[in-house]
C-alpha positions as CSV (number, residue, x, y, z in Angstrom):
1,M,-19.7,-60.5,10.6
2,T,-18.3,-57.4,11.9
3,K,-19.7,-54.0,11.4
4,A,-17.5,-51.7,9.3
5,T,-16.7,-48.4,11.0
6,S,-15.5,-45.3,9.3
7,K,-12.3,-43.9,10.5
8,T,-12.3,-40.8,8.4
9,P,-11.8,-37.6,10.2
10,A,-14.7,-35.2,10.6
11,A,-14.8,-32.4,8.0
12,K,-13.1,-29.3,9.2
13,K,-15.0,-26.0,9.1
14,A,-13.5,-23.3,6.9
15,P,-12.2,-20.3,8.8
16,A,-14.4,-17.2,8.6
17,S,-13.1,-14.9,6.0
18,K,-11.7,-11.7,7.3
19,A,-11.9,-8.3,5.6
20,P,-8.5,-7.3,4.2
21,P,-6.7,-4.9,6.5
22,A,-6.6,-1.3,5.4
23,A,-3.3,-0.4,3.7
24,K,-1.0,1.6,5.9
25,V,1.1,2.7,3.0
26,F,0.5,3.9,-0.5
27,S,2.8,4.1,-3.6
28,L,3.9,7.2,-5.4
29,A,2.4,5.7,-8.6
30,D,-1.0,5.2,-7.0
31,L,-1.0,8.8,-5.8
32,A,0.1,10.0,-9.3
33,R,-2.7,8.2,-11.0
34,D,-5.2,9.7,-8.6
35,L,-3.9,13.1,-9.4
36,K,-3.9,12.4,-13.2
37,I,-0.1,12.6,-13.4
38,D,2.0,10.1,-15.3
39,P,3.7,7.8,-12.7
40,K,6.9,8.0,-14.7
41,V,6.9,11.8,-14.3
42,A,6.1,11.6,-10.6
43,R,9.0,9.2,-10.0
44,A,11.4,11.6,-11.9
45,K,10.2,14.5,-9.8
46,A,10.7,12.5,-6.6
47,R,14.3,11.6,-7.7
48,R,15.1,15.2,-8.4
49,N,13.8,16.3,-5.0
50,E,14.8,13.2,-3.0
51,D,15.5,15.2,0.1
52,D,12.0,16.6,0.2
53,F,10.3,13.3,-0.6
54,G,12.7,11.3,1.6
55,K,11.4,12.9,4.7
56,Y,8.0,11.2,4.2
57,R,9.0,7.8,2.9
58,A,7.9,4.7,4.9
59,R,10.7,3.2,7.0
60,G,11.6,-0.4,6.1
61,E,10.0,-0.3,2.7
62,D,11.6,-0.4,-0.7
63,G,10.6,1.9,-3.5
64,W,8.5,5.0,-3.4
65,V,6.2,4.0,-0.6
66,F,4.7,6.5,1.9
67,P,2.5,6.2,5.0
68,T,-1.1,7.0,4.4
69,A,-0.9,9.7,7.1
70,K,1.5,11.7,4.9
71,R,-0.6,11.5,1.7
72,A,-1.5,15.1,1.7
73,D,2.1,16.2,2.2
74,V,3.4,14.0,-0.6
75,S,0.5,15.2,-2.8
76,R,1.5,18.8,-2.1
77,L,5.1,18.1,-3.1
78,L,4.1,16.3,-6.2
79,T,1.7,19.0,-7.5
80,G,3.9,21.9,-6.4
81,A,1.1,23.5,-4.5
82,A,2.1,26.0,-1.8
83,A,1.8,24.9,1.8
84,A,-1.4,26.1,3.5
């Protein structure tokens, strides 16, 4: 009699979970909700003032997406607040 040997591979260890990376961009709709503005109204305002909003848009992204560094500037444009 021969001894039976197991040829099953050793169980692999699950990779350590990483924290999700911080978002580098934000959407106009997210900002509008934070400011208690209807996202539909915010998009309409951005379309009417596309030259102003276009300066801050994230490169290579589709839609109304902006870098988080420009959140205050986009917020100012959206609310119509005077520049400080």
